[in-house]
N, CA, C and O atoms as a GROMACS GRO file, in nm:
protein
  272
    1MET      N    1   1.863   0.638   1.983
    1MET     CA    2   1.712   0.677   1.882
    1MET      C    3   1.709   0.626   1.758
    1MET      O    4   1.807   0.643   1.684
    2ASN      N    5   1.592   0.554   1.715
    2ASN     CA    6   1.540   0.553   1.548
    2ASN      C    7   1.429   0.610   1.596
    2ASN      O    8   1.356   0.587   1.692
    3THR      N    9   1.432   0.712   1.485
    3THR     CA   10   1.303   0.743   1.484
    3THR      C   11   1.204   0.752   1.335
    3THR      O   12   1.106   0.818   1.303
    4ASP      N   13   1.281   0.657   1.274
    4ASP     CA   14   1.231   0.584   1.136
    4ASP      C   15   1.100   0.607   1.100
    4ASP      O   16   1.068   0.496   1.141
    5THR      N   17   1.030   0.637   1.072
    5THR     CA   18   0.911   0.562   0.976
    5THR      C   19   0.794   0.596   0.862
    5THR      O   20   0.784   0.712   0.822
    6ILE      N   21   0.736   0.528   0.828
    6ILE     CA   22   0.650   0.511   0.695
    6ILE      C   23   0.566   0.514   0.719
    6ILE      O   24   0.532   0.454   0.821
    7ILE      N   25   0.458   0.597   0.628
    7ILE     CA   26   0.350   0.663   0.609
    7ILE      C   27   0.237   0.557   0.542
    7ILE      O   28   0.203   0.593   0.429
    8CYS      N   29   0.216   0.518   0.557
    8CYS     CA   30   0.089   0.422   0.445
    8CYS      C   31  -0.090   0.512   0.418
    8CYS      O   32  -0.188   0.493   0.490
    9ARG      N   33  -0.084   0.587   0.321
    9ARG     CA   34  -0.209   0.559   0.267
    9ARG      C   35  -0.291   0.495   0.184
    9ARG      O   36  -0.383   0.549   0.123
   10LEU      N   37  -0.247   0.314   0.176
   10LEU     CA   38  -0.327   0.280   0.081
   10LEU      C   39  -0.407   0.277   0.132
   10LEU      O   40  -0.483   0.349   0.067
   11LYS      N   41  -0.483   0.226   0.253
   11LYS     CA   42  -0.607   0.248   0.297
   11LYS      C   43  -0.657   0.354   0.232
   11LYS      O   44  -0.730   0.357   0.133
   12GLU      N   45  -0.612   0.443   0.299
   12GLU     CA   46  -0.699   0.608   0.263
   12GLU      C   47  -0.733   0.583   0.136
   12GLU      O   48  -0.850   0.553   0.110
   13ARG      N   49  -0.635   0.591   0.036
   13ARG     CA   50  -0.634   0.579  -0.110
   13ARG      C   51  -0.782   0.467  -0.139
   13ARG      O   52  -0.900   0.495  -0.157
   14ARG      N   53  -0.737   0.387  -0.136
   14ARG     CA   54  -0.824   0.306  -0.170
   14ARG      C   55  -0.964   0.290  -0.104
   14ARG      O   56  -1.033   0.212  -0.169
   15THR      N   57  -0.988   0.310  -0.061
   15THR     CA   58  -1.181   0.339   0.035
   15THR      C   59  -1.170   0.469  -0.047
   15THR      O   60  -1.225   0.460  -0.157
   16SER      N   61  -1.120   0.570  -0.024
   16SER     CA   62  -1.213   0.694  -0.156
   16SER      C   63  -1.230   0.662  -0.242
   16SER      O   64  -1.300   0.739  -0.307
   17LEU      N   65  -1.171   0.489  -0.342
   17LEU     CA   66  -1.150   0.455  -0.488
   17LEU      C   67  -1.317   0.385  -0.495
   17LEU      O   68  -1.380   0.382  -0.601
   18GLY      N   69  -1.371   0.335  -0.370
   18GLY     CA   70  -1.440   0.211  -0.346
   18GLY      C   71  -1.377   0.106  -0.399
   18GLY      O   72  -1.399   0.043  -0.502
   19PHE      N   73  -1.274   0.092  -0.290
   19PHE     CA   74  -1.239  -0.080  -0.392
   19PHE      C   75  -1.229  -0.133  -0.295
   19PHE      O   76  -1.188  -0.060  -0.204
   20THR      N   77  -1.273  -0.352  -0.237
   20THR     CA   78  -1.215  -0.349  -0.136
   20THR      C   79  -1.067  -0.371  -0.161
   20THR      O   80  -0.974  -0.334  -0.232
   21GLN      N   81  -1.110  -0.482  -0.023
   21GLN     CA   82  -0.903  -0.495   0.005
   21GLN      C   83  -0.846  -0.636  -0.146
   21GLN      O   84  -0.747  -0.657  -0.216
   22ARG      N   85  -0.997  -0.699  -0.123
   22ARG     CA   86  -0.948  -0.843  -0.198
   22ARG      C   87  -0.884  -0.695  -0.391
   22ARG      O   88  -0.776  -0.670  -0.445
   23GLN      N   89  -1.029  -0.648  -0.413
   23GLN     CA   90  -1.002  -0.543  -0.549
   23GLN      C   91  -0.867  -0.496  -0.563
   23GLN      O   92  -0.829  -0.476  -0.678
   24VAL      N   93  -0.786  -0.475  -0.467
   24VAL     CA   94  -0.689  -0.417  -0.464
   24VAL      C   95  -0.558  -0.497  -0.486
   24VAL      O   96  -0.465  -0.459  -0.557
   25ALA      N   97  -0.563  -0.619  -0.412
   25ALA     CA   98  -0.490  -0.739  -0.417
   25ALA      C   99  -0.496  -0.774  -0.536
   25ALA      O  100  -0.383  -0.769  -0.585
   26GLU      N  101  -0.590  -0.816  -0.627
   26GLU     CA  102  -0.608  -0.900  -0.777
   26GLU      C  103  -0.533  -0.768  -0.782
   26GLU      O  104  -0.411  -0.764  -0.770
   27GLY      N  105  -0.618  -0.645  -0.803
   27GLY     CA  106  -0.574  -0.586  -0.927
   27GLY      C  107  -0.424  -0.547  -0.926
   27GLY      O  108  -0.385  -0.487  -1.025
   28ALA      N  109  -0.331  -0.574  -0.824
   28ALA     CA  110  -0.240  -0.540  -0.792
   28ALA      C  111  -0.133  -0.637  -0.822
   28ALA      O  112  -0.012  -0.622  -0.840
   29ASP      N  113  -0.248  -0.788  -0.824
   29ASP     CA  114  -0.118  -0.929  -0.851
   29ASP      C  115  -0.059  -0.969  -0.706
   29ASP      O  116   0.036  -1.041  -0.734
   30ILE      N  117  -0.067  -0.961  -0.569
   30ILE     CA  118  -0.080  -0.921  -0.457
   30ILE      C  119  -0.143  -0.974  -0.365
   30ILE      O  120  -0.255  -0.931  -0.336
   31ASN      N  121  -0.069  -1.113  -0.277
   31ASN     CA  122  -0.164  -1.199  -0.166
   31ASN      C  123  -0.234  -1.081  -0.135
   31ASN      O  124  -0.185  -0.968  -0.144
   32VAL      N  125  -0.393  -1.114  -0.085
   32VAL     CA  126  -0.428  -1.016   0.003
   32VAL      C  127  -0.424  -1.009   0.172
   32VAL      O  128  -0.449  -0.925   0.258
   33THR      N  129  -0.383  -1.132   0.166
   33THR     CA  130  -0.279  -1.111   0.334
   33THR      C  131  -0.186  -1.030   0.334
   33THR      O  132  -0.201  -0.954   0.430
   34THR      N  133  -0.087  -1.001   0.269
   34THR     CA  134  -0.020  -0.922   0.225
   34THR      C  135  -0.022  -0.760   0.216
   34THR      O  136   0.065  -0.680   0.251
   35LEU      N  137  -0.158  -0.733   0.153
   35LEU     CA  138  -0.219  -0.611   0.157
   35LEU      C  139  -0.308  -0.580   0.296
   35LEU      O  140  -0.353  -0.479   0.350
   36ILE      N  141  -0.307  -0.708   0.322
   36ILE     CA  142  -0.338  -0.641   0.477
   36ILE      C  143  -0.296  -0.580   0.618
   36ILE      O  144  -0.325  -0.488   0.695
   37ASN      N  145  -0.182  -0.722   0.600
   37ASN     CA  146  -0.044  -0.624   0.700
   37ASN      C  147  -0.013  -0.513   0.645
   37ASN      O  148  -0.040  -0.416   0.716
   38ILE      N  149   0.047  -0.481   0.518
   38ILE     CA  150   0.124  -0.359   0.514
   38ILE      C  151  -0.022  -0.237   0.520
   38ILE      O  152   0.018  -0.131   0.567
   39GLU      N  153  -0.114  -0.235   0.499
   39GLU     CA  154  -0.207  -0.160   0.522
   39GLU      C  155  -0.234  -0.176   0.690
   39GLU      O  156  -0.304  -0.082   0.728
   40LYS      N  157  -0.207  -0.249   0.775
   40LYS     CA  158  -0.221  -0.245   0.893
   40LYS      C  159  -0.131  -0.206   1.017
   40LYS      O  160  -0.160  -0.207   1.137
   41GLY      N  161   0.034  -0.158   0.928
   41GLY     CA  162   0.166  -0.116   0.980
   41GLY      C  163   0.251  -0.284   0.976
   41GLY      O  164   0.361  -0.303   1.027
   42ARG      N  165   0.170  -0.390   0.904
   42ARG     CA  166   0.278  -0.502   1.014
   42ARG      C  167   0.358  -0.584   0.944
   42ARG      O  168   0.396  -0.695   0.983
   43ALA      N  169   0.400  -0.505   0.790
   43ALA     CA  170   0.503  -0.483   0.718
   43ALA      C  171   0.499  -0.433   0.612
   43ALA      O  172   0.403  -0.405   0.540
   44ILE      N  173   0.623  -0.418   0.598
   44ILE     CA  174   0.684  -0.322   0.468
   44ILE      C  175   0.722  -0.363   0.328
   44ILE      O  176   0.830  -0.410   0.290
   45PRO      N  177   0.583  -0.328   0.238
   45PRO     CA  178   0.607  -0.412   0.100
   45PRO      C  179   0.793  -0.376   0.083
   45PRO      O  180   0.875  -0.306   0.143
   46ASN      N  181   0.794  -0.470  -0.035
   46ASN     CA  182   0.926  -0.448  -0.110
   46ASN      C  183   0.900  -0.333  -0.207
   46ASN      O  184   0.822  -0.244  -0.173
   47LEU      N  185   0.960  -0.329  -0.323
   47LEU     CA  186   0.987  -0.200  -0.373
   47LEU      C  187   0.864  -0.248  -0.523
   47LEU      O  188   0.766  -0.177  -0.548
   48LEU      N  189   0.898  -0.378  -0.604
   48LEU     CA  190   0.772  -0.447  -0.692
   48LEU      C  191   0.647  -0.415  -0.595
   48LEU      O  192   0.582  -0.343  -0.670
   49TYR      N  193   0.578  -0.422  -0.485
   49TYR     CA  194   0.460  -0.469  -0.404
   49TYR      C  195   0.402  -0.287  -0.433
   49TYR      O  196   0.293  -0.253  -0.480
   50ALA      N  197   0.506  -0.203  -0.391
   50ALA     CA  198   0.432  -0.084  -0.368
   50ALA      C  199   0.485  -0.002  -0.520
   50ALA      O  200   0.513   0.118  -0.529
   51MET      N  201   0.487  -0.071  -0.597
   51MET     CA  202   0.520   0.009  -0.738
   51MET      C  203   0.379  -0.092  -0.834
   51MET      O  204   0.323  -0.074  -0.943
   52LYS      N  205   0.374  -0.140  -0.783
   52LYS     CA  206   0.245  -0.274  -0.790
   52LYS      C  207   0.112  -0.197  -0.771
   52LYS      O  208   0.038  -0.143  -0.854
   53LEU      N  209   0.106  -0.209  -0.631
   53LEU     CA  210  -0.033  -0.102  -0.609
   53LEU      C  211   0.008   0.041  -0.613
   53LEU      O  212  -0.094   0.070  -0.676
   54ALA      N  213   0.054   0.130  -0.604
   54ALA     CA  214   0.046   0.274  -0.616
   54ALA      C  215   0.020   0.299  -0.809
   54ALA      O  216   0.022   0.401  -0.878
   55LYS      N  217  -0.004   0.156  -0.842
   55LYS     CA  218  -0.012   0.188  -1.020
   55LYS      C  219  -0.109   0.148  -1.040
   55LYS      O  220  -0.175   0.201  -1.129
   56PHE      N  221  -0.181  -0.003  -0.941
   56PHE     CA  222  -0.329   0.020  -0.940
   56PHE      C  223  -0.388   0.154  -0.920
   56PHE      O  224  -0.436   0.211  -1.018
   57LEU      N  225  -0.389   0.223  -0.780
   57LEU     CA  226  -0.421   0.309  -0.702
   57LEU      C  227  -0.384   0.430  -0.790
   57LEU      O  228  -0.392   0.541  -0.739
   58TRP      N  229  -0.346   0.418  -0.913
   58TRP     CA  230  -0.278   0.605  -0.996
   58TRP      C  231  -0.257   0.655  -0.914
   58TRP      O  232  -0.352   0.715  -0.863
   59MET      N  233  -0.095   0.664  -0.831
   59MET     CA  234  -0.008   0.745  -0.785
   59MET      C  235   0.074   0.734  -0.771
   59MET      O  236   0.108   0.618  -0.795
   60MET      N  237   0.139   0.786  -0.743
   60MET     CA  238   0.339   0.762  -0.744
   60MET      C  239   0.333   0.663  -0.594
   60MET      O  240   0.266   0.674  -0.491
   61VAL      N  241   0.434   0.569  -0.638
   61VAL     CA  242   0.504   0.495  -0.492
   61VAL      C  243   0.580   0.618  -0.355
   61VAL      O  244   0.643   0.589  -0.253
   62GLU      N  245   0.549   0.728  -0.398
   62GLU     CA  246   0.621   0.838  -0.302
   62GLU      C  247   0.450   0.886  -0.240
   62GLU      O  248   0.429   0.896  -0.120
   63GLU      N  249   0.368   0.906  -0.318
   63GLU     CA  250   0.276   0.960  -0.225
   63GLU      C  251   0.173   0.840  -0.165
   63GLU      O  252   0.075   0.837  -0.090
   64VAL      N  253   0.253   0.741  -0.244
   64VAL     CA  254   0.135   0.622  -0.129
   64VAL      C  255   0.218   0.563   0.005
   64VAL      O  256   0.145   0.508   0.087
   65PHE      N  257   0.289   0.566   0.021
   65PHE     CA  258   0.415   0.571   0.121
   65PHE      C  259   0.542   0.666   0.121
   65PHE      O  260   0.615   0.701   0.028
   66GLU      N  261   0.545   0.687   0.218
   66GLU     CA  262   0.577   0.834   0.264
   66GLU      C  263   0.731   0.769   0.411
   66GLU      O  264   0.705   0.697   0.507
   67TYR      N  265   0.866   0.822   0.379
   67TYR     CA  266   0.972   0.802   0.448
   67TYR      C  267   0.942   0.940   0.599
   67TYR      O  268   0.923   1.060   0.578
   68ARG      N  269   0.946   0.884   0.716
   68ARG     CA  270   1.015   1.058   0.773
   68ARG      C  271   1.125   0.925   0.816
   68ARG      O  272   1.231   0.949   0.875
   0.00000   0.00000   0.00000
């Protein structure tokens, strides 16, 4: 049985900072649809996107995405 899980804290951080999805997507230079899919758990970002998102949200990648 595979129990690997990725915990994503993007939406939590984004809303606490008062950003819209569009603002974060534009600030991190990614497609808004991609951001929505990541937030909803339908997609796992590649390393570049994870780093861009973390940088825009003033966090470390490990704070945004946790692997369990």
